[in-house]
N, CA, C and O atoms as a DFTB+ gen file, in Angstrom:
392 C
 N C O
     1  1       0.852      -1.198      -0.006
     2  2       0.010       0.007      -0.003
     3  2       0.873       1.257      -0.003
     4  3       1.960       1.276       0.574
     5  1       0.403       2.245      -0.624
     6  2       1.085       3.537      -0.663
     7  2       0.151       4.626      -0.180
     8  3      -0.995       4.724      -0.617
     9  1       0.654       5.434       0.722
    10  2      -0.097       6.553       1.273
    11  2       0.459       7.853       0.690
    12  3       1.652       8.138       0.796
    13  1      -0.422       8.625       0.079
    14  2      -0.022       9.906      -0.467
    15  2      -0.636      11.035       0.346
    16  3      -1.810      10.973       0.709
    17  1       0.134      12.045       0.626
    18  2      -0.368      13.258       1.272
    19  2      -0.246      14.355       0.248
    20  3       0.846      14.698      -0.206
    21  1      -1.421      14.913      -0.114
    22  2      -1.479      15.869      -1.242
    23  2      -1.975      17.233      -0.768
    24  3      -2.835      17.332       0.106
    25  1      -1.401      18.295      -1.377
    26  2      -1.803      19.628      -1.029
    27  2      -2.282      20.341      -2.314
    28  3      -1.629      20.303      -3.357
    29  1      -3.437      20.982      -2.185
    30  2      -4.045      21.726      -3.287
    31  2      -4.318      23.156      -2.857
    32  3      -4.226      23.491      -1.676
    33  1      -4.655      23.993      -3.827
    34  2      -5.009      25.388      -3.525
    35  2      -6.368      25.446      -2.826
    36  3      -6.572      26.254      -1.921
    37  1      -7.301      24.577      -3.256
    38  2      -8.662      24.585      -2.675
    39  2      -9.353      23.251      -2.987
    40  3      -8.799      22.405      -3.690
    41  1     -10.542      23.079      -2.469
    42  2     -11.283      21.838      -2.620
    43  2     -11.685      21.564      -4.074
    44  3     -11.622      20.426      -4.537
    45  1     -12.090      22.602      -4.776
    46  2     -12.524      22.440      -6.175
    47  2     -11.382      21.894      -7.022
    48  3     -11.571      20.930      -7.763
    49  1     -10.203      22.495      -6.922
    50  2      -9.067      22.021      -7.722
    51  2      -8.646      20.642      -7.294
    52  3      -8.171      19.868      -8.126
    53  1      -8.799      20.298      -6.029
    54  2      -8.473      18.968      -5.543
    55  2      -9.374      17.910      -6.190
    56  3      -8.884      16.912      -6.718
    57  1     -10.666      18.127      -6.145
    58  2     -11.619      17.179      -6.721
    59  2     -11.349      17.015      -8.223
    60  3     -11.355      15.898      -8.739
    61  1     -11.117      18.115      -8.907
    62  2     -10.831      18.069     -10.357
    63  2      -9.600      17.226     -10.629
    64  3      -9.630      16.376     -11.519
    65  1      -8.497      17.436      -9.877
    66  2      -7.257      16.705     -10.078
    67  2      -7.417      15.235      -9.692
    68  3      -6.970      14.357     -10.430
    69  1      -8.045      14.952      -8.552
    70  2      -8.210      13.562      -8.107
    71  2      -9.093      12.780      -9.098
    72  3      -8.893      11.582      -9.297
    73  1     -10.034      13.439      -9.693
    74  2     -10.887      12.777     -10.688
    75  2     -10.098      12.576     -12.011
    76  3     -10.179      11.515     -12.630
    77  1      -9.372      13.563     -12.409
    78  2      -8.592      13.465     -13.649
    79  2      -7.537      12.367     -13.567
    80  3      -7.190      11.757     -14.579
    81  1      -7.029      12.119     -12.367
    82  2      -5.958      11.115     -12.190
    83  2      -6.492       9.745     -11.777
    84  3      -5.709       8.829     -11.526
    85  1      -7.816       9.594     -11.702
    86  2      -8.415       8.291     -11.460
    87  2      -8.540       7.909     -10.012
    88  3      -8.945       6.784      -9.718
    89  1      -8.207       8.798      -9.082
    90  2      -8.418       8.494      -7.664
    91  2      -9.900       8.443      -7.384
    92  3     -10.365       7.572      -6.648
    93  1     -10.649       9.363      -7.960
    94  2     -12.117       9.362      -7.910
    95  2     -12.652       9.055      -9.321
    96  3     -12.024       9.372     -10.331
    97  1     -13.800       8.446      -9.346
    98  2     -14.568       8.294     -10.586
    99  2     -15.960       8.821     -10.301
   100  3     -16.516       8.599      -9.225
   101  1     -16.517       9.522     -11.279
   102  2     -17.856      10.042     -11.089
   103  2     -18.850       9.067     -11.759
   104  3     -18.836       8.872     -12.975
   105  1     -19.711       8.463     -10.914
   106  2     -20.699       7.522     -11.393
   107  2     -22.069       7.977     -10.901
   108  3     -22.302       8.081      -9.697
   109  1     -22.961       8.243     -11.831
   110  2     -24.290       8.703     -11.497
   111  2     -24.254       9.875     -10.521
   112  3     -24.944       9.878      -9.502
   113  1     -23.435      10.867     -10.856
   114  2     -23.282      12.085     -10.087
   115  2     -22.746      11.876      -8.672
   116  3     -22.926      12.739      -7.812
   117  1     -22.095      10.753      -8.421
   118  2     -21.452      10.485      -7.147
   119  2     -19.978      10.189      -7.363
   120  3     -19.607       9.561      -8.354
   121  1     -19.141      10.637      -6.444
   122  2     -17.717      10.298      -6.503
   123  2     -17.478       8.993      -5.788
   124  3     -17.851       8.847      -4.623
   125  1     -16.857       8.029      -6.470
   126  2     -16.496       6.762      -5.885
   127  2     -14.982       6.558      -6.072
   128  3     -14.362       7.221      -6.904
   129  1     -14.408       5.660      -5.312
   130  2     -12.988       5.408      -5.428
   131  2     -12.685       4.750      -6.779
   132  3     -13.445       3.906      -7.256
   133  1     -11.568       5.149      -7.383
   134  2     -11.094       4.530      -8.602
   135  2     -10.475       3.181      -8.322
   136  3     -10.426       2.736      -7.176
   137  1      -9.999       2.524      -9.380
   138  2      -9.334       1.219      -9.223
   139  2      -8.104       1.303      -8.339
   140  3      -7.308       2.235      -8.457
   141  1      -7.951       0.344      -7.469
   142  2      -6.820       0.222      -6.568
   143  2      -6.741       1.319      -5.483
   144  3      -5.720       1.448      -4.806
   145  1      -7.814       2.103      -5.324
   146  2      -7.863       3.102      -4.270
   147  2      -8.621       2.513      -3.083
   148  3      -9.758       2.065      -3.226
   149  1      -8.002       2.517      -1.942
   150  2      -8.552       1.908      -0.730
   151  2      -9.065       2.931       0.284
   152  3      -9.786       2.579       1.218
   153  1      -8.694       4.183       0.098
   154  2      -9.165       5.225       1.002
   155  2      -8.786       6.607       0.533
   156  3      -7.701       6.829      -0.005
   157  1      -9.705       7.537       0.748
   158  2      -9.456       8.953       0.456
   159  2      -9.998       9.711       1.656
   160  3     -11.162       9.554       2.023
   161  1      -9.173      10.515       2.253
   162  2      -9.610      11.344       3.410
   163  2      -9.388      12.822       3.063
   164  3      -8.286      13.269       2.745
   165  1     -10.509      13.549       3.146
   166  2     -10.422      14.979       2.955
   167  2     -10.009      15.601       4.280
   168  3     -10.804      15.692       5.215
   169  1      -8.769      16.020       4.341
   170  2      -8.237      16.655       5.561
   171  2      -8.728      18.104       5.604
   172  3      -9.128      18.598       6.658
   173  1      -8.696      18.774       4.462
   174  2      -9.116      20.167       4.400
   175  2      -8.020      21.094       4.850
   176  3      -6.841      20.860       4.586
   177  1      -8.422      22.170       5.543
   178  2      -7.476      23.131       6.066
   179  2      -6.947      22.593       7.402
   180  3      -7.710      22.100       8.233
   181  1      -5.634      22.698       7.590
   182  2      -4.992      22.170       8.791
   183  2      -4.655      23.315       9.733
   184  3      -4.063      24.316       9.328
   185  1      -5.037      23.156      10.985
   186  2      -4.714      24.127      12.047
   187  2      -3.358      23.774      12.609
   188  3      -3.152      22.668      13.107
   189  1      -2.420      24.726      12.528
   190  2      -1.092      24.508      13.109
   191  2      -1.053      24.939      14.559
   192  3      -0.457      24.269      15.402
   193  1      -1.700      26.075      14.847
   194  2      -1.744      26.603      16.210
   195  2      -3.157      27.171      16.440
   196  3      -3.650      27.957      15.631
   197  1      -3.792      26.777      17.527
   198  2      -5.082      27.312      17.885
   199  2      -4.973      28.762      18.325
   200  3      -3.931      29.194      18.817
   201  1      -6.030      29.492      18.150
   202  2      -6.101      30.855      18.686
   203  2      -6.176      30.788      20.209
   204  3      -6.651      29.806      20.780
   205  1      -5.703      31.841      20.845
   206  2      -5.840      31.910      22.315
   207  2      -6.677      33.132      22.662
   208  3      -6.665      34.135      21.948
   209  1      -7.416      33.029      23.791
   210  2      -8.305      34.102      24.204
   211  2      -8.131      34.358      25.671
   212  3      -7.725      33.476      26.427
   213  1      -8.448      35.600      26.084
   214  2      -8.415      35.909      27.520
   215  2      -9.747      35.511      28.147
   216  3     -10.614      34.982      27.452
   217  1      -9.926      35.748      29.419
   218  2     -11.142      35.349      30.123
   219  2     -12.385      36.050      29.607
   220  3     -13.494      35.541      29.771
   221  1     -12.220      37.212      28.984
   222  2     -13.349      37.959      28.468
   223  2     -13.657      37.588      27.022
   224  3     -14.577      38.146      26.424
   225  1     -12.914      36.671      26.468
   226  2     -13.147      36.223      25.114
   227  2     -12.420      37.004      24.052
   228  3     -12.644      36.777      22.863
   229  1     -11.552      37.921      24.445
   230  2     -10.786      38.697      23.454
   231  2      -9.633      37.844      22.933
   232  3      -8.906      37.212      23.700
   233  1      -9.490      37.844      21.632
   234  2      -8.430      37.055      21.040
   235  2      -7.045      37.638      21.358
   236  3      -6.781      38.818      21.128
   237  1      -6.168      36.773      21.895
   238  2      -4.821      37.189      22.211
   239  2      -3.871      36.873      21.058
   240  3      -3.059      37.711      20.668
   241  1      -3.979      35.655      20.513
   242  2      -3.179      35.289      19.364
   243  2      -4.111      34.594      18.350
   244  3      -4.975      33.803      18.729
   245  1      -3.924      34.895      17.091
   246  2      -4.813      34.319      16.075
   247  2      -4.458      32.884      15.739
   248  3      -3.355      32.409      16.009
   249  1      -5.434      32.205      15.138
   250  2      -5.223      30.855      14.657
   251  2      -4.181      30.884      13.535
   252  3      -4.145      31.823      12.740
   253  1      -3.329      29.842      13.475
   254  2      -2.357      29.743      12.395
   255  2      -2.720      28.492      11.589
   256  3      -2.806      27.388      12.127
   257  1      -2.931      28.698      10.278
   258  2      -3.349      27.610       9.406
   259  2      -2.223      27.247       8.457
   260  3      -1.462      28.115       8.029
   261  1      -2.113      25.955       8.124
   262  2      -1.161      25.533       7.084
   263  2      -1.693      25.986       5.743
   264  3      -2.905      26.084       5.552
   265  1      -0.813      26.259       4.832
   266  2      -1.181      26.676       3.509
   267  2      -1.822      25.496       2.751
   268  3      -1.353      24.361       2.845
   269  1      -2.884      25.779       2.011
   270  2      -3.479      24.794       1.123
   271  2      -4.624      24.031       1.688
   272  3      -5.050      24.248       2.822
   273  1      -5.136      23.100       0.855
   274  2      -6.272      22.227       1.201
   275  2      -5.757      20.795       0.960
   276  3      -5.233      20.489      -0.111
   277  1      -5.915      19.929       1.968
   278  2      -5.180      18.663       1.994
   279  2      -6.090      17.425       1.872
   280  3      -7.223      17.386       2.352
   281  1      -5.518      16.431       1.202
   282  2      -6.150      15.116       1.062
   283  2      -5.111      14.025       1.326
   284  3      -3.932      14.193       1.012
   285  1      -5.554      12.907       1.904
   286  2      -4.717      11.722       2.010
   287  2      -5.346      10.640       1.158
   288  3      -6.567      10.482       1.153
   289  1      -4.518       9.889       0.431
   290  2      -4.987       8.838      -0.461
   291  2      -4.222       7.554      -0.140
   292  3      -2.999       7.583      -0.008
   293  1      -4.916       6.450      -0.015
   294  2      -4.326       5.147       0.195
   295  2      -4.621       4.277      -1.004
   296  3      -5.775       4.085      -1.387
   297  1      -3.533       3.741      -1.606
   298  2      -3.689       2.963      -2.850
   299  2      -2.749       1.782      -2.879
   300  3      -1.672       1.815      -2.285
   301  1      -3.163       0.731      -3.576
   302  2      -2.289      -0.408      -3.822
   303  2      -1.518      -0.219      -5.132
   304  3      -0.631      -1.011      -5.451
   305  1      -1.855       0.829      -5.889
   306  2      -1.199       1.173      -7.144
   307  2      -0.050       2.133      -6.813
   308  3      -0.122       2.895      -5.849
   309  1       0.984       2.085      -7.609
   310  2       2.122       3.002      -7.388
   311  2       1.921       4.310      -8.138
   312  3       2.854       5.108      -8.228
   313  1       0.753       4.550      -8.669
   314  2       0.387       5.776      -9.385
   315  2       1.336       6.068     -10.539
   316  3       2.371       6.718     -10.390
   317  1       0.922       5.544     -11.719
   318  2       1.686       5.845     -12.911
   319  2       1.530       7.321     -13.256
   320  3       2.390       7.891     -13.927
   321  1       0.436       7.951     -12.802
   322  2       0.256       9.375     -12.988
   323  2       1.000      10.093     -11.872
   324  3       0.769       9.812     -10.696
   325  1       1.849      10.972     -12.208
   326  2       2.701      11.659     -11.239
   327  2       1.953      12.792     -10.545
   328  3       1.313      13.614     -11.201
   329  1       2.033      12.832      -9.256
   330  2       1.441      13.908      -8.468
   331  2       2.579      14.902      -8.125
   332  3       3.507      14.576      -7.384
   333  1       2.474      16.103      -8.678
   334  2       3.487      17.105      -8.399
   335  2       3.220      17.838      -7.071
   336  3       4.032      18.641      -6.611
   337  1       2.051      17.533      -6.470
   338  2       1.655      18.209      -5.237
   339  2       1.753      17.311      -3.999
   340  3       1.178      17.614      -2.954
   341  1       2.486      16.209      -4.132
   342  2       2.668      15.345      -2.952
   343  2       3.623      16.045      -1.980
   344  3       4.633      16.623      -2.382
   345  1       3.277      15.978      -0.701
   346  2       4.127      16.635       0.305
   347  2       4.625      15.593       1.301
   348  3       4.021      14.534       1.477
   349  1       5.712      15.913       1.930
   350  2       6.297      15.100       3.020
   351  2       5.946      15.787       4.312
   352  3       6.169      16.987       4.477
   353  1       5.394      15.016       5.230
   354  2       4.910      15.574       6.501
   355  2       5.638      14.901       7.662
   356  3       5.644      13.675       7.765
   357  1       6.247      15.695       8.531
   358  2       6.995      15.150       9.691
   359  2       6.038      14.693      10.796
   360  3       6.269      13.657      11.420
   361  1       4.986      15.443      11.040
   362  2       4.038      15.138      12.105
   363  2       2.621      15.199      11.552
   364  3       1.919      16.196      11.725
   365  1       2.202      14.111      10.877
   366  2       0.893      14.161      10.193
   367  2      -0.284      14.276      11.148
   368  3      -0.261      13.732      12.252
   369  1      -1.298      14.983      10.712
   370  2      -2.549      15.100      11.462
   371  2      -3.401      13.844      11.290
   372  3      -4.302      13.596      12.091
   373  1      -3.130      13.064      10.270
   374  2      -3.915      11.881       9.939
   375  2      -2.988      10.775       9.434
   376  3      -2.008      11.045       8.739
   377  1      -3.310       9.519       9.793
   378  2      -2.620       8.348       9.255
   379  2      -3.635       7.272       9.013
   380  3      -4.590       7.153       9.779
   381  1      -3.470       6.487       7.984
   382  2      -4.287       5.331       7.744
   383  2      -3.866       4.240       8.711
   384  3      -2.680       4.114       9.015
   385  1      -4.827       3.433       9.212
   386  2      -4.497       2.314      10.073
   387  2      -3.677       1.268       9.339
   388  3      -3.861       1.039       8.144
   389  1      -2.786       0.649      10.058
   390  2      -1.948      -0.394       9.435
   391  2      -2.524      -1.755       9.644
   392  3      -1.951      -2.744       9.188
């Protein structure tokens, strides 16, 4: 199995790319997994640091978000289609079960 961590500009471009590369297939207006795809997780926007507030609810420090919109894909295929948006993550927010 191969786990891919992918970063996109937004959800729309992610769905378009994942469909174009066969991760998703559109069948009867529904997205289903393509061949050899065992899991797709829409991570979305990742929070790096939560905002902090004082006792009165005033924001002390703002939320810090990672750049981009993220997906994880689990496949038994080695992806003959090259993903130029694959990222390496040191401390992932999500992992597929082994």
